[in-house]
C-alpha positions in Angstrom: -82.5 -31.5 22.6 -85.5 -30.0 23.7 -86.6 -26.1 21.8 -88.5 -23.8 23.9 -91.3 -23.4 21.8 -92.3 -19.9 23.2 -89.0 -18.3 22.5 -89.0 -15.8 19.5 -85.5 -15.2 19.0 -85.6 -13.2 15.8 -88.4 -11.4 17.4 -86.7 -11.0 20.3 -83.6 -9.4 18.7 -85.5 -6.7 16.8 -87.8 -6.0 20.1 -84.2 -5.3 21.7 -82.5 -3.4 18.7 -85.6 -1.1 18.0 -86.1 -0.5 22.2 -82.3 0.9 22.0 -83.4 3.7 20.1 -80.1 2.8 17.8 -78.8 5.8 15.7 -79.0 4.3 11.9 -76.7 5.1 9.0 -78.0 1.7 6.9 -80.5 0.8 4.5 -83.6 0.4 4.5 -83.6 4.1 3.9 -86.7 5.3 6.2 -84.5 5.5 8.6 -87.0 3.2 11.0 -89.6 5.1 10.2 -89.1 8.9 10.0 -88.8 8.5 6.0 -91.5 6.1 5.4 -94.4 7.8 3.4 -96.7 8.7 5.8 -99.4 6.1 4.0 -96.9 3.7 5.2 -96.4 4.9 8.8 -100.2 5.1 9.5 -101.3 2.2 8.0 -103.1 -0.9 8.6 -100.4 -3.0 7.7 -101.3 -6.2 8.7 -105.3 -5.2 7.4 -103.2 -5.1 3.8 -101.3 -8.3 4.0 -103.7 -9.6 1.4 -104.1 -11.3 -2.1 -104.8 -11.1 -5.1 -108.8 -9.9 -4.6 -111.4 -8.0 -6.6 -110.2 -4.6 -7.1 -107.1 -5.8 -6.6 -105.2 -6.6 -9.6 -102.6 -8.8 -10.3 -99.3 -8.0 -10.0 -97.8 -10.5 -12.5 -100.5 -9.7 -14.9 -101.5 -6.3 -14.1 -104.7 -4.4 -15.8 -105.6 -2.1 -12.8 -104.5 -0.2 -9.8 -101.2 -2.0 -9.6 -100.5 -0.8 -13.8 -101.9 2.8 -12.7 -99.4 2.8 -9.7 -96.5 1.4 -12.3 -97.0 3.9 -14.7 -96.9 6.9 -12.4 -93.2 5.4 -11.8 -92.8 5.4 -15.2 -93.9 8.8 -15.5 -91.4 10.4 -12.7 -88.5 8.5 -14.0 -89.2 9.2 -17.7 -89.1 5.6 -18.3 -91.2 2.9 -21.1 -92.7 1.1 -18.8 -92.1 0.5 -14.4 -92.3 -3.2 -13.4 -93.1 -3.3 -9.4 -90.7 -5.7 -7.4 -90.7 -7.8 -4.7 -87.9 -10.3 -4.5 -85.7 -7.4 -4.5 -83.2 -5.4 -7.2 -82.1 -9.4 -7.8 -85.1 -10.7 -9.5 -84.8 -7.2 -11.5 -81.0 -8.2 -12.0 -81.5 -12.0 -13.3 -85.0 -11.4 -15.3 -83.2 -8.3 -17.4 -80.2 -11.5 -18.2 -82.3 -14.2 -19.3 -84.4 -11.7 -21.2 -81.4 -10.6 -23.3 -79.1 -12.9 -22.8 -78.4 -16.8 -23.6 -75.6 -19.7 -23.7 -75.1 -18.0 -27.5 -75.1 -14.7 -26.4 -72.9 -13.6 -23.7 -73.3 -10.9 -20.9 -70.3 -8.1 -20.8 -69.5 -6.7 -17.3 -67.2 -5.5 -14.8 -65.8 -7.9 -12.0 -67.2 -6.1 -8.8 -70.9 -6.9 -10.0 -73.2 -8.0 -7.1 -73.2 -11.9 -5.9 -77.2 -11.6 -7.5 -75.7 -11.8 -10.6 -75.2 -15.2 -10.4 -78.4 -16.2 -10.6 -78.7 -14.7 -13.7 -75.9 -16.1 -15.6 -77.1 -19.6 -13.7 -80.3 -19.1 -15.2 -79.6 -18.2 -19.1 -76.7 -20.1 -19.2 -74.8 -17.0 -20.4 -71.1 -16.7 -20.7 -69.8 -14.1 -18.8 -67.0 -11.5 -20.1 -65.4 -9.9 -17.2 -63.8 -6.1 -17.6 -61.9 -5.0 -14.3 -63.4 -1.6 -12.9 -61.1 0.9 -11.8 -59.9 1.4 -8.0 -60.1 4.5 -6.3 -56.7 6.2 -5.0 -56.4 6.1 -1.5 -59.5 4.2 -0.3 -58.7 1.6 -2.4 -62.5 0.3 -3.5 -63.9 -0.4 -7.1 -65.7 1.7 -9.4 -66.4 2.0 -12.9 -65.0 0.2 -15.8 -63.4 2.4 -18.8 -65.6 2.6 -22.2 -62.6 1.7 -24.0 -62.0 -1.6 -22.6 -65.6 -2.3 -23.2 -65.1 -1.6 -26.6 -62.1 -3.7 -27.0 -64.4 -6.6 -24.8 -67.5 -6.2 -27.6 -64.7 -7.0 -30.7 -63.5 -9.9 -29.2 -66.8 -11.2 -28.5 -69.5 -9.8 -31.4 -72.9 -10.9 -30.8 -72.7 -10.2 -26.9 -76.7 -10.6 -25.6 -75.9 -7.1 -23.2 -73.8 -4.9 -21.3 -74.0 -4.6 -17.7 -72.8 -1.5 -15.6 -73.4 -0.5 -11.8 -74.2 3.2 -10.9 -73.5 3.8 -8.7 -71.1 1.3 -6.8 -71.7 0.3 -2.9 -70.0 3.2 -2.2 -71.7 5.8 -3.8 -69.2 6.8 -6.8 -70.1 6.6 -10.7 -68.3 6.1 -13.2 -68.2 7.1 -17.4 -71.8 5.4 -18.0 -72.0 7.9 -21.1 -69.1 6.7 -22.3 -70.0 3.2 -21.5 -73.6 3.9 -23.4 -71.8 5.1 -26.8 -69.9 2.2 -27.4 -73.1 0.2 -26.0 -74.9 2.1 -29.3 -72.1 2.0 -31.7 -72.3 -1.6 -31.4 -75.8 -2.6 -30.9 -76.0 -4.3 -27.6 -78.4 -3.1 -24.8 -77.1 -1.3 -21.8 -78.9 -2.8 -18.3 -77.5 -0.9 -15.1 -77.9 -2.4 -11.6 -78.6 1.1 -9.6 -79.8 -0.5 -6.8 -78.2 2.8 -4.6 -79.1 5.3 -7.3 -82.9 5.5 -6.8 -82.8 9.1 -5.8 -80.3 10.4 -8.1 -82.6 12.1 -11.2 -84.5 14.0 -8.1 -81.6 16.6 -7.4 -79.0 18.6 -9.7 -76.6 18.4 -7.4 -76.5 14.5 -7.8 -75.0 12.5 -10.5 -76.8 11.7 -13.8 -79.0 9.3 -13.2 -78.4 6.4 -15.8 -81.8 6.3 -17.6 -81.0 10.1 -18.9 -77.3 9.3 -19.8 -78.9 6.4 -21.8 -80.0 3.4 -20.7 -82.0 0.6 -21.9 -82.8 -1.0 -18.5 -82.3 0.4 -15.0 -83.6 -1.8 -11.7 -83.2 0.3 -8.4 -83.9 -0.7 -4.9 -86.6 1.5 -3.6 -86.1 0.5 -0.1 -82.2 1.9 -0.1 -82.8 5.1 -0.7 -86.1 6.0 -1.8 -88.4 4.9 1.8 -89.9 1.8 0.8 -90.2 -1.4 2.5 -87.0 -3.8 2.6 -87.4 -6.2 -0.6 -89.7 -3.1 -2.5 -87.5 -2.7 -5.8 -88.4 -1.3 -9.3 -87.8 -1.6 -12.9 -87.4 0.3 -15.6 -87.5 0.0 -19.4 -86.0 3.3 -21.1 -85.5 1.8 -24.9 -87.4 -0.8 -26.7 -84.4 -2.5 -27.3 -85.4 -4.7 -25.1 -88.5 -6.7 -25.3 -91.2 -5.6 -22.6 -92.7 -8.9 -23.1 -89.3 -11.0 -22.4 -88.7 -9.2 -19.0 -92.5 -9.4 -18.1 -92.8 -13.7 -18.7 -88.6 -13.6 -16.7 -90.4 -11.9 -13.8 -93.5 -14.2 -13.8 -91.0 -17.4 -13.7 -88.7 -15.6 -11.2 -90.7 -13.7 -8.8 -93.2 -15.0 -5.8 -96.2 -16.2 -7.5 -97.9 -14.7 -3.6 -96.5 -10.9 -3.8 -97.1 -9.0 -1.0 -99.4 -6.3 -1.1 -97.5 -4.2 1.4 -94.3 -3.9 -0.3 -96.2 -3.1 -3.2 -98.3 -0.6 -1.5 -95.0 0.4 0.1 -93.8 1.3 -3.6 -96.2 3.4 -4.4 -96.5 5.3 -1.3 -92.8 6.5 -1.7 -92.6 7.5 -5.4 -95.7 9.8 -4.2 -93.6 10.9 -1.7 -90.4 11.0 -4.2 -92.5 12.6 -6.8 -94.0 15.3 -4.1 -91.5 15.8 -1.2 -88.1 14.7 -3.2 -85.9 17.2 -4.1 -87.0 19.4 -1.0 -85.7 16.1 1.6 -83.1 15.9 -0.5 -82.5 19.9 -0.5 -82.1 19.1 3.6 -80.1 15.8 3.4 -77.6 17.5 1.0 -76.7 20.3 3.4 -76.7 17.6 6.3 -74.1 15.4 4.3 -71.9 18.5 3.7 -72.3 19.5 7.4 -71.1 15.7 7.8 -68.3 15.7 6.2 -66.9 19.1 6.8 -66.9 18.0 10.5 -65.4 14.7 10.2 -62.7 16.0 8.0 -61.7 17.9 11.0 -61.1 15.1 13.5 -57.5 13.7 12.9 -57.3 10.8 11.6 -60.2 10.4 9.0 -61.4 11.3 5.7 -64.1 11.5 3.7 -64.4 11.0 0.0 -65.1 14.2 -2.1 -64.4 15.0 -5.4 -60.5 16.0 -4.8 -60.4 12.2 -4.5 -61.3 10.7 -8.1 -58.5 10.7 -9.7 -59.0 7.9 -12.4 -61.1 7.7 -15.5 -63.5 5.7 -13.9 -64.5 7.2 -10.9 -66.3 10.9 -12.2 -68.4 11.5 -9.7 -70.2 10.3 -6.4 -73.2 10.5 -4.2 -72.4 12.9 -1.3 -75.5 11.3 0.9 -73.2 8.5 0.7 -70.8 9.1 3.2 -67.4 7.1 3.0 -64.8 7.4 5.8 -61.2 6.4 5.8 -59.6 5.6 9.0 -56.7 4.4 7.9 -55.0 7.7 9.7 -56.1 6.2 12.6 -54.4 3.0 12.3 -57.2 0.8 13.1 -59.5 -1.5 11.0 -62.9 0.0 9.5 -63.9 -3.2 11.1 -62.6 -2.7 14.4 -64.3 1.2 14.4 -67.3 0.1 12.7 -67.6 -1.7 15.9 -66.8 0.5 18.3 -69.6 3.1 16.5 -72.3 0.0 18.0 -70.7 -1.3 20.6 -70.1 2.0 22.4 -72.2 4.6 21.0 -75.4 2.9 19.8 -74.4 3.8 15.7 -75.3 1.2 13.6 -73.5 2.0 9.9 -73.9 0.4 6.7 -70.6 -1.2 5.8 -67.2 -1.5 6.6 -64.0 -2.6 5.3 -60.5 -3.2 5.7 -60.0 0.6 5.4 -63.5 2.3 5.6 -66.7 2.6 7.1 -69.6 3.4 4.6 -72.5 6.0 5.9 -75.5 6.2 4.6 -77.4 9.6 5.0 -81.3 8.2 4.1 -84.6 10.3 4.0 -85.1 9.5 7.5 -81.7 11.1 9.3 -80.9 14.0 11.2 -79.1 16.6 12.2 -78.2 15.4 16.1 -77.9 11.2 14.2 -75.0 13.3 12.6 -73.3 15.3 15.4 -73.7 12.0 17.4 -72.0 10.1 14.5 -69.6 13.3 14.9 -68.9 12.9 18.5 -68.6 9.2 18.3 -65.9 9.5 15.2 -64.2 12.1 17.5 -64.0 10.2 20.8 -62.6 7.2 19.2 -59.9 9.1 17.1 -58.6 10.5 20.6 -58.9 7.2 22.2 -56.2 6.0 19.8 -54.1 9.0 20.1 -54.2 8.5 23.5 -53.0 4.8 22.9 -56.3 3.2 24.2 -57.7 0.0 22.4 -60.2 0.6 20.0 -59.1 -2.5 18.5 -55.7 -2.1 16.6 -55.0 -3.0 12.6 -54.2 -6.4 12.9 -54.6 -6.5 9.3 -52.3 -5.5 6.3 -52.4 -3.7 3.7 -55.0 -6.0 0.7 -53.0 -7.1 -1.7 -52.7 -6.6 -5.4 -55.1 -8.7 -6.6 -54.3 -11.5 -9.3 -55.0 -11.0 -13.4 -58.3 -12.5 -14.4 -58.3 -16.4 -14.2 -59.5 -17.9 -17.5 -62.8 -19.5 -18.1 -62.9 -23.6 -18.6 -66.3 -23.6 -18.6 -69.7 -21.0 -17.9 -70.9 -20.8 -14.3 -73.9 -22.5 -15.7 -72.0 -25.7 -16.6 -70.1 -25.6 -13.3 -73.1 -25.4 -11.0 -74.4 -28.5 -12.7 -71.3 -30.4 -12.1 -69.8 -32.4 -9.5 -68.5 -30.7 -7.2 -66.3 -31.2 -4.3 -64.0 -29.6 -1.9 -60.3 -29.5 -2.0 -56.9 -27.7 0.6 -56.8 -24.4 -0.8 -53.4 -25.3 -1.3 -53.9 -28.1 -3.3 -56.5 -26.2 -5.7 -54.4 -25.4 -8.4 -55.3 -26.2 -12.0 -58.7 -26.6 -11.2 -61.8 -25.5 -11.8 -63.5 -23.1 -9.3 -67.5 -23.7 -8.3 -67.9 -20.8 -5.7 -67.4 -17.0 -5.9 -64.7 -15.9 -3.8 -64.7 -11.9 -3.6 -62.7 -10.4 -0.9 -62.8 -6.5 0.7 -61.5 -4.1 -0.6 -61.9 -3.9 -3.6 -64.9 -5.9 -3.8 -63.8 -8.1 -6.5 -64.6 -11.6 -7.6 -61.3 -13.0 -7.4 -62.6 -16.6 -8.3 -65.8 -17.1 -10.0 -67.9 -20.4 -11.3 -66.0 -22.2 -14.1 -62.8 -20.5 -13.6 -59.5 -22.1 -13.5 -57.4 -21.4 -10.4 -54.5 -20.0 -10.9 -50.9 -20.1 -8.6 -51.7 -16.5 -8.5 -55.2 -17.1 -7.2 -53.9 -19.1 -4.6 -51.3 -16.7 -3.4 -53.6 -14.1 -3.2 -55.9 -16.2 -1.1 -53.6 -17.4 0.7 -51.9 -14.0 1.7 -56.0 -13.0 2.0 -56.2 -15.8 4.5 -53.0 -14.8 6.2 -54.2 -10.9 6.8 -57.3 -11.7 7.6 -59.2 -10.1 5.2 -63.3 -10.1 4.6 -64.5 -12.2 2.0 -67.7 -13.0 0.3 -69.3 -15.8 -1.4 -66.9 -18.8 0.0 -68.5 -22.0 1.4 -65.4 -21.8 4.0 -64.9 -18.5 5.3 -61.7 -19.3 6.7 -60.9 -19.9 3.4 -58.8 -23.3 4.5 -60.4 -25.3 1.8 -62.2 -24.3 -2.1 -65.3 -25.8 -3.2 -64.2 -27.2 -7.3 -65.8 -28.6 -10.1 -65.2 -32.5 -9.6 -64.6 -33.4 -13.2 
């Protein structure tokens, strides 16, 4: 089969998306340009695509302009030091796990961590000790975990290398991180925080407290998500001396590209300046916009926007109002169907959807006209459903209750390095899983590499397959087969 070498499918798809003048409620948070720092928006980006030349410093051994830019970010966030990341928050989390954990030092973490954490476990060889997060009633997604559960986990696993928390979760909700930090201090274990969605938290008093201010020893933030940088641009802050700076630097040298993008690093520097000089004033406008949006959407029949009145469990103590979580359960349609309708009929693209909810990111680039377009589109969808028109009726049932955490037969690294094979889901009982399978909602891994596949896990996945819920991580997205360790 001959391929037309004049064809540029990705370029053409991006041009089409850009030409359509769509409404963007997703990351990156610059909104396609309006939220970008001026230095990046009007800079000569092709001319900035360079390498480690004289006067431009070296990311892996910074002593000049990169070091100065990192120090400015550290001062803004009240951190001991800051590392620029050009491989996203993924590489920051993996470096922190590698710097603190090993085959002899377990990592204690919630079950709803980002899938990039698996890379850190594989690299370090650490044994994961999972804690179940709480589920937010009515919206059915996973939030934070309870300090009491962490205390039990650390007592049962003395000598743990670190604790990892997510603050906030993908849905913008934060748990009791201050309580988690107290438990970590009592056990002498460093606290690592995935704050990918919280670059902006420390910049406004009406937002949840940021992780560093609550005592975290290390924090990774996706500056491209809510800070105005370009995609993949993140940074890692160390908040204390409980984690050796040199260990983190060494891990980053191994894991980050040896050809870092100066455009991404420049976007971090420019985003830091914009956040420092304009962050609070921009967030003033954004919070007012978020309040207006929530008020209007809550008036639409069948819809409900997450608010403090919904945080009825101890592991959900506050939320970021600039991330609108909209339950569509009252419409009788699924979140996926509603998201497709927003895009296809209204040119509105959102961050994510699950069986029950839509997640809307109001970024620094959002405007009031965008919010009014969203409200208008949701109103039309609500009317269409009420009139009996087909918008995509929810053929999915409610998510079944998740199974108990399976027993670990081996570490993720051991499972990854072992031989693997595929078996039918119904025939996987008693075997050891070799992949992550997570179900949305609630976004919690049902099975992790190295865990025994129990009858409860199989029964749950069979229900998920029948209902048609969204899954992530599985090599076979139909769940006809599973990848297992070939012992």
